C-alpha positions in Angstrom: -75.3 64.3 21.0 -75.8 65.0 17.4 -73.2 65.2 14.7 -73.1 68.5 12.8 -70.0 68.2 10.7 -67.0 65.8 11.2 -63.7 67.6 10.3 -61.7 65.9 7.7 -58.8 63.8 8.6 -55.4 65.3 7.8 -52.1 63.4 8.0 -50.1 66.3 9.3 -52.5 66.9 12.1 -52.2 63.3 13.3 -48.4 63.6 13.1 -48.4 66.7 15.2 -50.7 65.1 17.7 -48.4 62.1 18.1 -45.4 64.3 18.5 -47.2 66.5 21.1 -48.2 63.4 23.1 -44.8 61.9 23.0 -43.1 65.2 23.8 -45.4 65.8 26.8 -44.8 62.2 28.0 -41.1 62.7 27.8 -41.3 66.0 29.6 -43.4 64.5 32.4 -41.0 61.5 32.7 -38.0 63.9 33.0 -39.9 66.0 35.5 -40.7 63.0 37.7 -37.1 61.8 37.6 -35.6 65.1 38.6 -38.2 66.8 40.8 -40.4 63.9 42.1 -38.4 60.7 42.1 -40.1 57.6 43.1 -43.5 58.7 42.1 -45.9 56.1 40.5 -45.6 56.5 36.7 -49.2 55.1 36.2 -50.5 58.6 35.5 -48.0 59.2 32.8 -48.8 55.8 31.1 -52.5 56.6 31.2 -51.9 60.0 29.7 -49.8 58.4 26.9 -52.4 55.8 26.1 -55.2 58.3 26.2 -53.2 60.5 23.8 -52.7 57.7 21.3 -56.4 56.7 21.6 -57.2 60.2 20.1 -55.9 58.9 16.8 -59.3 57.0 16.5 -61.4 60.0 17.3 -62.6 60.4 13.7 -64.3 57.0 13.7 -65.6 56.6 17.2 -65.8 60.2 18.5 -69.3 59.9 20.0 -68.2 57.6 22.8 -64.4 57.8 22.6 -63.9 61.5 23.3 -66.1 61.7 26.4 -64.4 58.5 27.7 -60.9 60.0 27.1 -61.9 63.2 29.0 -63.0 61.0 32.0 -59.9 58.9 31.8 -57.7 62.0 31.7 -58.7 62.6 35.3 -56.1 59.8 36.0 -53.8 60.7 33.2 -53.6 64.5 33.8 -52.4 65.2 30.2 -52.8 68.7 29.0 -52.5 67.6 25.3 -55.3 65.1 25.8 -57.5 67.6 27.6 -57.1 70.3 24.9 -57.4 68.0 21.9 -60.4 66.0 23.2 -62.3 69.1 24.3 -61.7 70.8 20.9 -62.5 67.7 18.9 -65.8 67.1 20.8 -67.1 70.7 20.8 -66.4 71.2 17.1 -68.6 68.2 16.3 -71.7 69.1 18.4 -74.6 71.3 17.3 -76.7 73.6 19.4 -75.5 75.7 22.4 -75.8 73.6 25.5 -74.1 70.4 24.4 -70.7 72.2 23.8 -71.1 74.0 27.1 -71.7 70.7 28.9 -68.6 69.3 27.2 -66.6 72.3 28.4 -67.8 71.9 32.0 -66.8 68.2 31.8 -63.4 69.2 30.5 -62.8 71.8 33.2 -63.7 69.2 35.9 -61.4 66.6 34.2 -58.6 69.1 34.0 -58.9 70.7 37.5 -59.6 67.6 39.5 -56.2 65.8 39.2 -54.4 68.9 40.6 -56.7 69.4 43.6 -56.9 65.8 44.7 -53.2 65.0 44.3 -52.2 63.7 47.8 -48.6 64.6 47.4 -48.5 67.9 45.6 -51.9 69.6 45.2 -51.4 72.8 43.2 -53.9 75.6 42.7 -51.8 77.1 39.8 -51.9 73.8 37.9 -55.7 73.6 38.4 -56.1 77.1 37.0 -54.0 76.4 34.0 -55.8 73.2 33.2 -59.2 74.9 33.6 -58.0 77.7 31.2 -56.8 75.0 28.7 -60.2 73.3 28.8 -62.1 76.6 28.4 -59.9 77.9 25.5 -60.0 74.6 23.7 -63.8 74.5 24.0 -64.2 78.0 22.8 -62.0 77.4 19.9 -64.0 74.3 19.0 -67.3 76.2 19.1 -65.8 79.0 17.0 -64.5 76.5 14.4 -67.9 74.8 14.3 -69.7 78.2 13.9 -67.3 79.2 11.2 -67.8 75.9 9.4 -71.6 76.3 9.5 -71.3 79.9 8.2 -69.1 78.9 5.3 -71.4 76.0 4.5 -74.4 78.3 4.6 -72.7 80.9 2.4 -71.6 78.2 0.0 -75.1 76.9 -0.2 -76.4 80.4 -0.9 -73.8 81.0 -3.5 -74.7 77.7 -5.2 -78.4 78.5 -5.1 -77.8 82.0 -6.5 -75.6 80.5 -9.2 -78.4 77.9 -10.0 -81.0 80.7 -10.1 -78.7 82.7 -12.4 -78.2 79.7 -14.7 -81.9 79.0 -14.7 -82.6 82.7 -15.5 -80.1 82.6 -18.4 -81.6 79.4 -19.8 -85.1 81.0 -19.6 -83.8 84.1 -21.3 -82.1 82.1 -23.9 -85.2 80.0 -24.5 -87.3 83.2 -24.7 -84.9 84.7 -27.1 -84.8 81.7 -29.3 -88.6 81.7 -29.4 -88.6 85.3 -30.4 -86.0 84.6 -33.1 -88.1 81.7 -34.4 -91.0 84.1 -34.7 -88.8 86.6 -36.5 -87.8 83.8 -38.8 -91.4 83.0 -39.6 -92.3 86.6 -40.1 -89.4 87.5 -42.3 -88.9 84.4 -44.3 -92.4 83.0 -44.7 -93.6 86.1 -46.5 -90.9 86.0 -49.1 -91.0 82.3 -49.6 -94.8 82.6 -50.2 -94.0 85.3 -52.8 -91.6 83.0 -54.5 -94.2 80.2 -54.6 -96.8 82.6 -55.9 -94.6 84.0 -58.6 -93.5 80.6 -59.7 -97.1 79.5 -59.8 -97.9 82.4 -62.0 -95.2 81.4 -64.5 -96.5 77.9 -64.4 -100.1 78.9 -65.2 -99.3 81.6 -67.7 -97.2 79.8 -70.3 -97.9 82.3 -73.0 -96.0 85.2 -71.4 -93.6 87.2 -73.5 -89.9 86.5 -73.0 -89.4 89.8 -71.3 -92.2 89.2 -68.8 -90.8 85.7 -68.1 -87.3 87.2 -67.6 -88.7 89.9 -65.3 -90.7 87.3 -63.2 -87.7 85.0 -63.0 -85.5 87.9 -61.8 -88.1 88.8 -59.2 -88.2 85.2 -58.0 -84.4 85.1 -57.8 -84.2 88.4 -55.9 -86.9 87.3 -53.5 -85.3 83.9 -52.9 -81.9 85.5 -52.4 -83.3 87.9 -49.8 -85.0 85.1 -48.0 -81.9 83.0 -47.9 -79.8 86.0 -46.6 -82.3 86.8 -43.9 -82.6 83.1 -43.0 -78.8 82.9 -42.7 -78.7 85.9 -40.4 -81.4 84.5 -38.1 -79.8 81.1 -38.0 -76.5 82.7 -37.3 -78.0 84.4 -34.2 -79.3 81.0 -33.1 -75.9 79.5 -33.4 -74.3 82.4 -31.6 -71.8 83.1 -34.4 -70.0 86.4 -34.0 -68.8 86.5 -37.5 -72.3 86.6 -39.0 -73.1 89.8 -40.8 -75.2 92.3 -38.8 -79.0 92.1 -39.2 -80.6 94.3 -41.8 -82.0 97.6 -40.6 -85.4 97.3 -38.9 -88.5 98.1 -40.9 -89.8 101.6 -41.0 -93.2 103.0 -42.1 -92.1 103.3 -45.7 -91.3 99.6 -45.6 -95.0 98.9 -44.8 -96.0 100.7 -48.0 -93.3 98.9 -50.0 -94.5 95.6 -48.6 -98.0 96.2 -50.1 -96.4 97.2 -53.4 -94.3 94.0 -53.5 -97.4 92.0 -52.9 -99.1 93.8 -55.9 -96.1 93.0 -58.1 -96.5 89.3 -57.1 -99.9 89.3 -58.6 -102.2 89.6 -55.6 -105.1 92.1 -56.0 -104.6 94.2 -52.9 -105.6 97.8 -52.3 -103.9 100.1 -49.8 -105.9 102.6 -47.8 -103.2 104.7 -46.1 -104.6 107.5 -44.1 -101.4 108.2 -42.2 -99.8 111.6 -43.1 -97.5 112.1 -40.1 -94.3 110.4 -39.0 -94.8 107.0 -37.3 -92.5 106.1 -34.4 -90.0 103.4 -35.3 -91.2 100.9 -32.7 -94.8 101.3 -33.8 -93.8 101.0 -37.5 -91.9 97.8 -36.8 -95.0 96.3 -35.1 -97.2 97.5 -38.0 -94.8 96.0 -40.5 -95.0 92.5 -38.9 -98.8 92.7 -38.7 -99.2 93.6 -42.4 -96.5 91.1 -43.4 -98.2 88.2 -41.6 -101.6 89.2 -43.0 -100.3 89.3 -46.6 -98.3 86.1 -46.1 -101.5 84.3 -45.1 -103.2 85.7 -48.2 -100.4 84.5 -50.4 -100.7 81.0 -48.9 -104.5 80.6 -48.7 -106.3 83.2 -50.7 -104.0 84.5 -53.5 -106.8 84.5 -56.1 -109.1 86.8 -54.1 -109.2 90.6 -53.6 -107.6 92.0 -50.5 -107.2 95.3 -48.8 -104.9 96.9 -46.3 -106.2 99.8 -44.2 -103.9 102.0 -42.1 -105.7 104.6 -39.9 -104.6 106.6 -36.9 -103.0 109.6 -35.4 -100.7 110.5 -32.4 -102.4 110.4 -29.1 -104.9 107.9 -30.3 -104.6 104.4 -31.8 -103.1 103.0 -34.9 -105.6 100.7 -36.7 -104.2 98.1 -39.0 -106.7 96.0 -40.9 -105.8 93.3 -43.5 -108.7 91.5 -45.1 -109.6 89.4 -48.1 -112.6 87.7 -49.5 -112.9 84.2 -48.3 -112.1 81.8 -51.2 -114.6 79.2 -52.1 -113.3 75.7 -52.6 -109.7 76.9 -52.7 -106.9 75.1 -50.8 -103.3 75.9 -50.6 -100.4 73.5 -51.0 -98.2 75.8 -48.9 -97.7 74.5 -45.4 -98.7 76.7 -42.4 -96.7 76.8 -39.2 -99.8 77.9 -37.2 -97.7 80.2 -35.2 -97.6 83.4 -37.2 -100.9 84.9 -36.0 -100.1 83.9 -32.4 -96.7 85.5 -32.7 -98.2 88.7 -34.1 -100.8 88.7 -31.3 -97.9 88.5 -28.8 -96.2 91.4 -30.4 -99.3 93.6 -30.4 -100.3 92.7 -26.9 -96.8 93.5 -25.7 -97.2 96.9 -27.3 -100.3 97.5 -25.3 -102.8 96.8 -28.1 -105.4 94.3 -29.1 -105.4 91.8 -31.9 -108.2 89.8 -33.6 -108.4 87.5 -36.6 -111.0 85.4 -38.2 -114.0 85.4 -40.6 -116.4 88.3 -40.6 -120.1 88.4 -41.3 -119.7 89.8 -44.8 -117.7 86.8 -46.0 -114.2 88.1 -45.5 -111.2 87.0 -43.4 -109.9 89.9 -41.3 -106.7 90.5 -39.4 -107.1 93.5 -37.2 -104.7 95.2 -34.7 -105.3 98.3 -32.7 -102.1 99.7 -31.1 -101.7 102.8 -28.9 -100.0 105.6 -30.6 -98.3 107.9 -28.1 -98.0 111.6 -28.6 -94.2 111.6 -28.3 -92.6 111.2 -31.7 -89.9 108.6 -31.7 
């Protein structure tokens, strides 16, 4: 016999059991005194002791319950028969073990009525047999119900765990995306600030008006960077009161990005061969590619000449190329996160395109993205 699940011990169940055993014992005593006087009370005493022994069924059920069923052949207690049968079948797994217990209970319940030398009764045997069968079926039902509830609970916990894991993965992916957004948005403007400040430091003979204009440009760029940084960090903190994010970049913002780079002192040429409306999603990806390329030029090659080429048409591909002459002996004091190009590559790949970056044979460093441009205008 193998234990599947031991029902919990409840005080009120034990109290009801004791009351039922005592009530049955009192009824049997009264019946013997009025209907069968002079009969040996040993059967009643055995039934009472077997009923009280059921109080220990939670601890020693493996051997106590079968023993109680066998002893009840002498005790002929219906309460002992029902409780012992139910308590044993509810604890057994499988199909044949509970059926075997029911067979034992039927024999233990029927036998005392058939072998009673003074008053053998067929009706009593039938009643006892039905009590054993019903108690056994109830125990099997309770066991099956408990197993089903346990299985459903396990499935619910597993589903909850999978949902929590999925939420954590989604949150982690979103934070990674936001970190890349932070790099794309803020690094470009911070590098502009550093470049503009470096120009002021080098050109100490500028007119007051030029110094004022450069300082104002630095202030505006730094303020924009701080504002965008606050917005991104607000999303990371999950603050609902944070102001909404700025509108997403459009194709005009790509051109403005190149103009801003020129104003910062970088020699960059724009070759824009796009004369139709660019879908917003494609424009956003193009903006991030150009932004990252120009940011790297600000950091590592600000004294070289650069160019930005934009070529494409609907139904074909959009080609984005940012390149600059490789500087000789120039090093930048601006730190690199080493994640900008990989983040842009992820964006371009996600859009179905290809991305390459690195030195070319003609002595330039080139960032190149080719992104599909669907016919549908969006």
